[in-house]
C-alpha positions as CSV (number, residue, x, y, z in Angstrom):
1,M,0.0,0.3,0.1
2,P,1.3,3.3,-0.8
3,I,2.6,5.7,1.7
4,S,0.0,8.8,2.8
5,A,1.7,12.4,2.5
6,E,0.6,12.5,6.5
7,D,2.3,9.1,7.0
8,A,5.4,10.3,4.7
9,A,5.7,13.7,7.1
10,R,5.5,11.5,10.1
11,I,8.7,9.2,8.8
12,Y,10.7,12.1,8.2
13,D,9.8,13.6,11.2
14,E,10.7,10.3,13.5
15,A,13.7,9.9,11.1
16,I,17.5,10.6,11.6
17,V,18.2,13.6,8.5
18,I,21.6,14.3,7.6
19,D,22.9,16.3,4.7
20,M,26.4,15.2,4.7
21,T,27.3,18.7,3.1
22,C,26.6,22.4,3.3
23,P,29.1,25.1,2.6
24,L,26.0,27.6,2.9
25,L,26.8,27.1,6.5
26,R,30.1,29.2,5.9
27,E,27.9,31.7,7.5
28,A,26.9,30.5,10.8
29,R,23.3,32.7,10.9
30,Y,22.2,29.6,7.7
31,V,21.8,27.2,10.9
32,D,18.6,28.3,11.8
33,W,17.7,27.2,8.7
34,C,18.6,23.5,9.1
35,R,16.9,23.6,12.2
36,E,13.9,24.5,10.3
37,G,14.2,21.6,7.8
38,R,14.0,20.0,10.8
39,M,17.6,18.0,9.8
40,T,19.0,16.1,12.7
41,A,22.6,17.1,11.3
42,V,24.0,18.6,8.7
43,A,27.8,19.0,7.5
44,P,29.6,22.6,7.2
45,T,32.5,22.9,5.3
46,I,35.2,23.8,7.5
47,T,37.3,24.5,4.9
48,G,37.2,24.2,0.5
49,M,38.8,25.7,-2.4
50,S,41.7,27.1,-0.7
51,G,43.1,27.5,3.1
52,N,45.8,26.5,5.2
53,A,46.2,25.4,8.9
54,S,45.3,28.9,10.3
55,T,42.1,29.6,8.6
56,G,41.1,25.9,9.1
57,F,41.8,26.0,12.5
58,S,40.3,29.2,12.9
59,L,37.4,27.8,11.4
60,V,36.6,24.9,13.3
61,G,37.3,26.8,16.5
62,G,34.5,29.1,15.3
63,W,32.3,25.9,15.6
64,L,34.0,24.9,18.5
65,R,32.7,28.3,20.1
66,Y,29.5,28.0,18.4
67,E,28.8,24.7,20.5
68,R,29.6,26.4,23.6
69,E,27.4,28.9,23.2
70,R,24.5,27.1,21.7
71,S,24.9,24.1,23.9
72,H,21.1,23.9,24.3
73,D,20.3,23.3,20.8
74,T,23.7,22.2,19.1
75,L,25.9,19.7,19.5
76,I,29.3,18.8,17.3
77,V,29.0,14.8,16.2
78,R,32.2,13.1,17.3
79,E,30.5,9.5,17.3
80,A,28.0,8.0,15.6
81,A,26.3,7.5,18.9
82,D,25.9,11.5,18.8
83,F,23.3,11.3,15.8
84,A,21.0,9.3,18.2
85,R,21.9,11.5,21.0
86,A,20.9,15.0,19.0
87,K,17.8,13.4,17.7
88,A,16.5,12.4,21.2
89,E,17.8,16.0,22.6
90,G,16.3,17.9,20.4
91,K,19.7,19.3,18.9
92,L,20.9,20.1,15.9
93,G,24.3,17.8,15.4
94,L,27.3,19.4,13.1
95,V,29.4,17.1,11.4
96,L,32.9,19.2,10.7
97,H,34.0,18.2,7.3
98,C,36.7,19.7,5.4
99,Q,36.3,20.3,1.3
100,G,40.1,19.7,-0.2
101,T,43.3,19.3,2.1
102,D,44.9,22.9,2.3
103,L,44.3,23.2,5.5
104,I,46.6,20.3,6.2
105,E,49.4,21.5,4.3
106,D,52.2,19.0,4.1
107,K,52.4,17.9,7.7
108,L,50.1,14.7,8.3
109,D,50.6,15.5,12.2
110,L,48.2,18.7,11.6
111,V,45.7,15.3,11.0
112,E,45.9,14.5,14.8
113,A,45.3,18.0,16.0
114,Y,42.0,18.3,13.7
115,H,41.0,15.0,14.9
116,A,41.2,16.5,18.5
117,A,39.6,19.4,17.5
118,G,36.6,17.6,16.3
119,L,37.1,16.7,12.3
120,R,35.7,13.9,11.2
121,V,35.4,13.8,7.5
122,V,38.4,14.8,5.4
123,Q,37.5,15.6,1.4
124,L,40.4,14.8,-0.2
125,T,40.9,17.4,-3.2
126,Y,38.7,20.5,-4.2
127,N,38.4,19.7,-8.3
128,R,42.4,20.8,-8.8
129,K,45.7,18.7,-8.4
130,N,46.7,19.3,-4.8
131,L,49.5,17.0,-2.7
132,V,47.2,14.4,-2.3
133,G,46.4,13.7,-5.8
134,D,44.4,15.0,-9.1
135,G,41.2,16.6,-8.6
136,A,37.8,16.3,-10.3
137,S,38.7,19.2,-12.5
138,E,41.9,18.4,-13.3
139,R,43.5,18.1,-17.2
140,T,45.3,14.8,-15.9
141,N,44.3,11.4,-14.0
142,A,47.4,10.7,-12.2
143,G,46.0,9.4,-8.9
144,L,47.0,9.3,-5.5
145,S,50.3,10.7,-4.5
146,D,52.5,8.8,-1.8
147,F,51.5,11.7,0.3
148,G,47.8,10.9,-0.2
149,V,48.9,7.2,0.8
150,G,49.8,8.6,4.1
151,L,47.1,10.6,4.2
152,V,44.6,7.8,3.6
153,K,46.6,5.4,6.1
154,R,46.4,7.8,8.6
155,L,42.8,8.9,8.7
156,N,42.2,5.2,8.9
157,Q,44.4,5.0,11.6
158,L,42.4,8.1,13.1
159,R,39.0,6.3,12.3
160,M,38.2,9.5,10.4
161,A,36.4,9.1,7.0
162,V,37.8,9.3,3.4
163,D,35.6,11.5,1.1
164,C,36.1,11.4,-2.8
165,A,33.9,14.2,-3.4
166,H,35.2,16.9,-6.2
167,T,38.2,14.0,-6.4
168,G,40.0,12.7,-9.4
169,L,38.6,9.2,-10.5
170,Q,42.1,7.6,-10.5
171,T,42.5,9.7,-7.0
172,S,39.5,8.1,-6.3
173,Y,40.3,4.4,-7.0
174,D,43.6,5.0,-5.5
175,A,42.0,6.0,-2.2
176,I,39.4,3.0,-2.1
177,E,42.6,0.3,-2.6
178,A,45.0,2.5,0.0
179,S,42.0,2.3,2.4
180,D,41.3,-0.3,5.0
181,A,38.0,1.6,6.2
182,P,34.6,2.3,3.8
183,V,35.1,5.4,1.4
184,I,32.7,7.7,1.2
185,I,31.3,10.4,-1.2
186,S,30.1,13.2,0.3
187,H,28.2,14.4,-2.4
188,A,28.1,13.5,-6.0
189,N,25.3,12.8,-8.7
190,A,26.0,10.2,-11.5
191,R,26.8,10.6,-14.6
192,G,24.3,8.1,-15.8
193,V,21.4,11.1,-14.9
194,H,23.3,14.2,-16.1
195,D,26.5,13.6,-17.9
196,S,28.4,16.2,-16.3
197,R,32.4,15.8,-15.5
198,R,31.6,16.8,-11.9
199,N,29.6,13.8,-11.6
200,I,30.6,10.4,-11.2
201,P,30.4,7.0,-13.4
202,D,28.4,3.9,-12.7
203,D,32.0,2.2,-12.2
204,L,33.2,4.3,-9.1
205,I,29.8,4.3,-7.4
206,R,30.2,0.5,-7.5
207,A,33.9,0.7,-5.9
208,I,32.5,2.8,-3.2
209,A,29.4,0.8,-2.6
210,E,31.7,-2.4,-2.3
211,T,33.6,-0.9,0.5
212,G,30.6,-0.6,2.2
213,G,30.5,3.7,1.4
214,V,27.7,5.7,0.7
215,I,27.4,8.5,-1.9
216,G,25.4,11.5,-1.0
217,S,23.0,12.7,-4.1
218,V,23.5,17.0,-4.9
219,G,20.9,19.0,-5.2
220,F,23.1,21.7,-6.8
221,P,21.3,22.5,-10.0
222,P,24.3,22.5,-12.6
223,L,24.7,18.5,-11.3
224,L,21.0,17.9,-12.2
225,E,20.5,20.1,-15.3
226,W,22.7,22.4,-17.2
227,K,19.8,25.2,-17.0
228,G,17.1,26.3,-14.7
229,Q,15.6,25.2,-12.1
230,P,15.5,21.3,-11.3
231,S,12.1,19.5,-10.6
232,M,11.8,17.3,-7.6
233,D,11.2,14.4,-9.7
234,R,14.8,15.3,-11.1
235,F,16.9,15.2,-8.2
236,L,14.6,11.7,-7.2
237,D,15.8,10.3,-10.6
238,D,19.7,10.6,-9.2
239,I,18.7,8.4,-6.0
240,A,17.0,5.9,-7.9
241,Y,19.7,5.5,-10.3
242,K,22.3,4.9,-7.5
243,V,19.8,2.6,-5.6
244,D,19.1,0.5,-8.9
245,L,22.5,0.0,-9.5
246,V,24.2,-0.7,-5.9
247,G,21.3,-1.1,-3.5
248,I,19.5,0.8,-0.9
249,D,22.2,1.0,1.2
250,H,24.8,3.2,-0.1
251,V,22.7,6.1,-1.1
252,G,22.3,9.3,1.1
253,L,21.8,13.0,1.3
254,G,24.5,15.6,0.4
255,I,22.6,18.4,-1.0
256,D,25.6,21.1,-1.0
257,Y,23.3,24.3,-0.3
258,Y,25.6,27.2,-0.6
259,L,26.0,30.8,-0.4
260,G,25.9,31.5,-4.3
261,Q,22.3,30.0,-4.7
262,H,19.3,32.0,-4.8
263,P,17.7,33.5,-2.5
264,V,20.6,33.5,-0.4
265,E,22.5,36.3,-3.1
266,D,20.9,38.0,-6.0
267,L,22.1,37.4,-9.5
268,E,25.0,40.2,-9.1
269,T,26.8,38.9,-5.9
270,A,26.1,35.2,-7.0
271,T,27.8,36.1,-10.6
272,A,30.8,37.9,-9.1
273,R,31.6,34.6,-6.7
274,Y,30.8,32.6,-9.6
275,N,33.6,34.6,-12.0
276,S,36.0,34.6,-8.7
277,L,35.9,30.6,-8.4
278,V,36.4,30.6,-12.2
279,A,39.4,33.2,-12.5
280,A,40.7,31.2,-9.7
281,G,40.8,27.7,-11.3
282,L,38.8,26.1,-9.1
283,W,35.6,26.0,-10.9
284,R,35.7,25.4,-15.0
285,P,32.6,26.8,-17.0
286,G,31.9,23.6,-18.9
287,E,31.3,22.0,-15.8
288,Y,29.8,24.9,-13.9
289,P,27.4,26.9,-15.8
290,P,26.9,30.5,-14.3
291,P,24.0,31.0,-12.1
292,P,21.0,31.8,-11.0
293,Y,21.4,28.6,-8.8
294,I,17.8,27.5,-8.0
295,Y,17.8,23.9,-6.0
296,P,15.0,21.3,-6.9
297,E,11.3,22.3,-6.5
298,G,10.1,22.0,-3.1
299,I,13.5,21.8,-1.2
300,E,15.1,25.2,-2.5
301,T,16.8,26.1,0.6
302,P,17.5,23.6,4.3
303,Q,14.1,25.7,5.3
304,T,11.9,22.8,3.1
305,L,14.1,20.2,3.3
306,F,10.8,18.1,5.0
307,N,9.3,18.0,1.7
308,L,11.3,15.3,0.6
309,G,9.9,13.1,2.8
310,P,6.4,13.3,1.2
311,A,8.8,13.3,-2.3
312,L,10.2,10.1,-2.0
313,A,7.1,8.0,-0.5
314,A,5.1,9.6,-3.6
315,R,8.3,7.9,-5.6
316,G,7.4,4.5,-3.9
317,F,10.4,4.2,-1.8
318,S,8.9,2.1,1.6
319,E,9.1,3.4,5.2
320,E,13.1,1.4,6.1
321,E,14.1,3.1,2.6
322,M,12.9,6.1,3.5
323,R,14.7,6.6,6.9
324,K,18.0,5.0,5.0
325,I,18.2,7.4,2.5
326,L,17.2,10.7,4.8
327,G,20.0,9.6,7.0
328,G,20.2,6.0,8.5
329,N,23.2,5.0,5.7
330,W,25.0,8.0,6.9
331,V,25.0,6.7,10.4
332,R,25.6,3.2,9.6
333,V,28.7,3.8,7.5
334,L,29.6,6.6,10.0
335,G,29.8,4.5,12.7
336,D,31.7,1.8,10.5
337,I,34.5,4.2,10.3
338,W,34.3,6.1,13.5
339,G,32.9,3.6,16.0
340,G,30.5,4.7,18.5
């Protein structure tokens, strides 16, 4: 029997709901939008695109201060049990996540300090080549460096998640081979749904799933359609494609809400942000068409993410499948990696 919209809304409210990528939260004033969307936890981007140890620790320190000042409704997630704790206590969990590894510079011991401070998910590259390996937008496809192999091993030792979002294909395959733990992709869509170079091929989806990993489906519009606002069905197409390919246990949410999206920034400001990213070589126009970026219908901002519950039910997902997609799969894989 199909799940009614009312039951779907109840399932969403009862579920652990996790968005594993949210660079929008580079500005903490948008955290309350995630609360309005009734999320259990969200992963603010600590650094991405560029930075160093000074900027990395400054941003981590800012979130530690935020947790202290908002301890009544916020907690930093350090182990998988914290997801259930956040849900039970009515708090928003924050999963500290870096996009790219500039923040560790060339010093693996800095990873130890970041772990002590609460960082739990480390994305290996952000589109460009770095000391770890080639990014997803790099001309070459050279794979994981010796430094990168050392980083993956250190992350395994510390029980931190290896994240291959924005990471080159060979670098990703090499990281999977080097890792003793499941490997995740916090946010990437399937090329089989939308043929963008930033999206990932079936073979990589399968390889991540074979480790026990999870891939987060993305709402950033150019990863679903080249122009215009994607429909909710288009977003669900990506989820369904991955489920059909590798099974229900390997798909989650990595919506990737972003400061340059509508209606957070007006078109002039968003275009200036876009142009700066292109000028820096971090985004390539062939992969990232210019704004406006209007996220899928019904989940345009984190404030309305709860609309995803009825949409998943209407698409035919069962209650168990909905709970896994909404956050249960992230709880399982991060528990496997982190413990707790």
